[in-house]
C-alpha positions in Angstrom: 57.5 200.2 112.2 57.8 201.3 108.5 60.3 198.4 108.3 57.5 195.9 109.7 54.6 197.4 107.6 56.8 197.0 104.5 57.9 193.3 105.3 54.0 192.6 106.5 52.6 193.8 103.0 55.4 191.9 101.0 54.6 188.8 102.9 50.6 189.6 101.9 51.8 189.9 98.4 53.8 186.7 97.8 50.4 184.9 99.4 48.2 186.8 96.8 50.7 185.7 94.1 51.2 182.6 94.6 48.0 181.2 96.1 46.7 181.0 92.0 49.7 178.5 91.9 49.2 176.0 94.8 45.5 176.2 93.9 45.8 175.0 90.1 48.7 172.9 91.7 45.7 171.5 94.3 43.4 170.8 90.8 46.0 169.1 88.6 46.9 166.5 91.4 43.3 166.0 92.5 43.0 163.1 89.5 46.1 161.6 90.1 47.1 158.5 92.0 49.2 159.1 95.2 50.9 156.7 97.4 49.0 158.3 100.8 45.3 159.1 100.2 45.6 162.4 102.5 49.1 163.7 101.1 49.9 165.3 97.4 53.6 165.4 96.4 54.7 167.8 94.3 58.1 168.4 92.8 58.9 172.1 92.1 61.9 171.9 89.7 63.3 176.0 90.0 66.4 177.4 89.9 67.9 178.8 93.5 71.4 179.7 91.8 72.7 180.9 88.9 71.8 183.9 86.8 68.3 183.3 87.6 68.1 182.8 91.5 66.6 186.3 92.4 63.4 185.0 90.4 63.5 181.0 91.8 64.1 182.1 95.3 61.2 184.6 95.4 58.8 181.4 94.0 60.7 179.5 96.5 59.5 181.5 99.6 56.1 182.1 98.0 55.2 178.8 97.7 56.1 178.0 101.2 54.0 180.5 102.8 51.4 179.2 100.4 51.8 176.0 101.3 52.1 176.5 105.0 48.6 178.2 104.3 46.9 175.8 102.5 48.2 172.8 104.5 46.1 174.9 108.0 42.8 174.0 105.7 41.9 170.7 107.7 39.4 170.3 104.9 41.9 170.6 102.0 44.3 168.0 100.8 47.4 168.5 102.1 50.7 169.1 100.4 54.2 167.9 100.4 56.5 170.4 98.5 60.1 168.8 97.1 62.0 171.6 96.2 65.1 170.8 93.3 67.9 173.7 91.8 68.3 173.5 88.5 71.0 176.2 88.8 69.4 177.7 85.5 70.2 174.8 83.4 68.0 173.3 81.4 69.6 169.9 81.1 69.6 169.8 84.9 65.8 170.9 85.1 65.3 167.4 82.9 67.4 165.5 85.3 65.6 166.9 88.2 62.3 166.1 86.7 63.2 162.1 86.1 64.1 162.2 89.3 60.8 163.5 90.5 59.0 161.2 88.2 61.0 158.1 89.2 62.6 158.4 92.3 60.0 160.9 94.2 56.8 160.1 92.5 55.5 162.9 92.8 51.7 163.8 91.5 52.5 166.8 89.5 56.0 169.4 88.9 55.8 173.1 89.0 58.9 174.6 87.1 59.6 178.2 85.7 61.3 180.2 83.0 60.6 179.2 79.1 63.7 177.7 78.3 64.2 175.8 81.3 60.3 174.9 81.1 59.7 174.0 77.4 62.4 170.9 77.6 59.9 169.7 80.3 57.0 169.3 78.0 58.1 165.8 76.3 58.9 164.2 79.5 55.2 165.7 81.1 53.9 163.3 78.4 56.1 160.5 78.7 55.4 160.2 82.1 52.2 161.4 82.2 52.4 164.1 85.2 51.3 167.5 85.1 53.6 170.0 84.6 52.5 173.7 86.0 54.8 177.0 84.1 55.3 180.0 85.8 56.9 183.1 84.9 56.9 182.0 80.9 55.2 184.1 78.4 56.1 182.2 75.2 52.7 181.8 73.4 51.4 177.9 72.9 53.3 176.6 75.6 50.3 174.4 76.7 49.6 173.3 73.2 52.2 170.7 72.8 50.1 167.9 74.9 47.2 167.5 77.3 50.0 167.2 80.5 51.8 171.4 80.4 50.0 174.1 81.8 50.9 177.5 81.8 50.3 180.0 84.8 51.1 183.3 83.2 50.1 185.9 80.8 51.8 185.2 77.0 53.3 187.6 75.0 49.7 188.2 72.7 48.2 189.7 76.0 51.5 191.6 77.5 53.2 192.7 74.5 50.9 195.1 72.7 50.0 197.5 75.2 54.1 197.9 75.7 54.0 198.9 71.7 51.6 200.9 71.8 52.5 202.8 74.8 55.9 203.1 72.9 54.6 204.3 70.0 51.5 206.9 71.2 53.4 207.9 74.8 56.6 207.8 73.9 56.0 209.0 70.4 58.6 206.7 69.0 58.5 206.8 64.9 61.3 203.5 65.1 62.7 200.7 66.9 65.4 197.9 67.4 63.8 195.2 69.4 66.8 193.0 71.8 65.5 189.9 73.0 66.5 186.6 74.3 67.1 184.3 72.2 64.3 181.8 72.7 60.4 181.7 72.1 60.4 183.9 75.0 62.1 187.0 72.9 61.1 185.8 69.6 57.0 185.2 70.7 57.8 189.1 72.4 59.1 190.7 69.3 57.1 189.4 66.6 54.2 191.1 68.9 55.4 194.1 69.5 56.8 194.5 66.1 53.0 193.8 64.9 51.4 196.3 67.1 54.4 199.1 66.4 53.8 199.1 63.1 50.3 198.9 62.9 50.5 202.1 65.3 52.6 203.3 62.9 56.3 202.7 63.7 58.9 200.9 61.9 61.1 198.3 63.2 65.0 198.6 62.0 65.8 195.7 63.3 66.5 193.1 65.8 69.3 191.6 68.0 69.7 188.9 70.5 71.0 187.7 73.2 71.8 184.3 75.2 69.7 182.9 78.2 72.8 183.5 80.6 74.8 186.4 79.0 75.8 189.2 80.9 77.3 191.2 78.3 75.5 192.8 75.4 77.8 195.8 74.7 78.4 193.9 71.1 74.6 194.2 70.5 74.0 197.3 71.9 76.7 199.2 69.8 75.2 197.9 66.7 71.8 199.1 67.5 73.4 202.3 67.8 75.8 202.6 65.1 73.0 200.6 62.0 70.1 201.5 63.0 70.2 204.6 65.4 66.2 204.2 66.6 64.5 206.7 68.6 63.4 203.7 71.1 64.4 200.3 71.7 63.0 197.3 73.6 64.6 194.9 75.5 63.7 191.6 76.5 64.1 190.0 79.8 66.0 186.5 80.1 62.9 184.8 81.2 
C-alpha cells in the first residue's frame, strides 16, 4: 500500500511540475503556423542517455503525462510531441534542432541544461521557432533574442539564499567555490560570492569542472591544500 501511495504521489508531483511547461509551450505555439490547425507539433530535445540521462528521463516522463492530460481536454489545442536524444552533447542538440526545424517542421522546441540550451538560441532566431528551456539557471538566457524563453529560476533568485544559509546558519567564514565551467556555474559563483561577502564571509578561491567530468579529485585536493576553507559550495553540472 505504501509503495502505491508513493508512486501515486510521485506521479502527481510530476504532473504539477510539468503542466506549466506544457501550458507555456501551448502559449508559444498558439501564434505559430501549423500544418494541421488542430495539432501543434513540438520537438523535445533532451539528454535521454549519457551523464544527464536521469534528468532527461524525468523530463520526458513528466511531459508525457502532462501532454496526455492536456490532450484529454477537448477545448485545448492538441499537442504532438517528438522526443529526440542529444546524449548530453551540445553538438547533437544543434543537429536535432535543425532536424526539428527543417524536417519535422515543429511549432516549438523544448530543451534543458545550460550548455545544451544556449547554443540553440541562435538557431531559434534563425528559424524563428520558439525555444523553451528548463533546468537552466544562467541569468539572461532569454535576452539574446525574442525567440528564446526560460522556464526555470535564475541564479540571481536561487543563489543568494544559499550564501545566506552558509554564512548565517553554518557560520562559515571562508569558502571556496567549485562550479561547472559554463554560464550556469559562473553566474552561480558570482551571485554566491557577492552575497556571501555581503554577509561578512570571504571567498578564498574558485575551482571548475567540465560538464561531463566525473572525477574531481584534483580540484578537491587544491581546495583543501591551498584554501583550507570552512565552507565549500559544489556546482551542479546542469
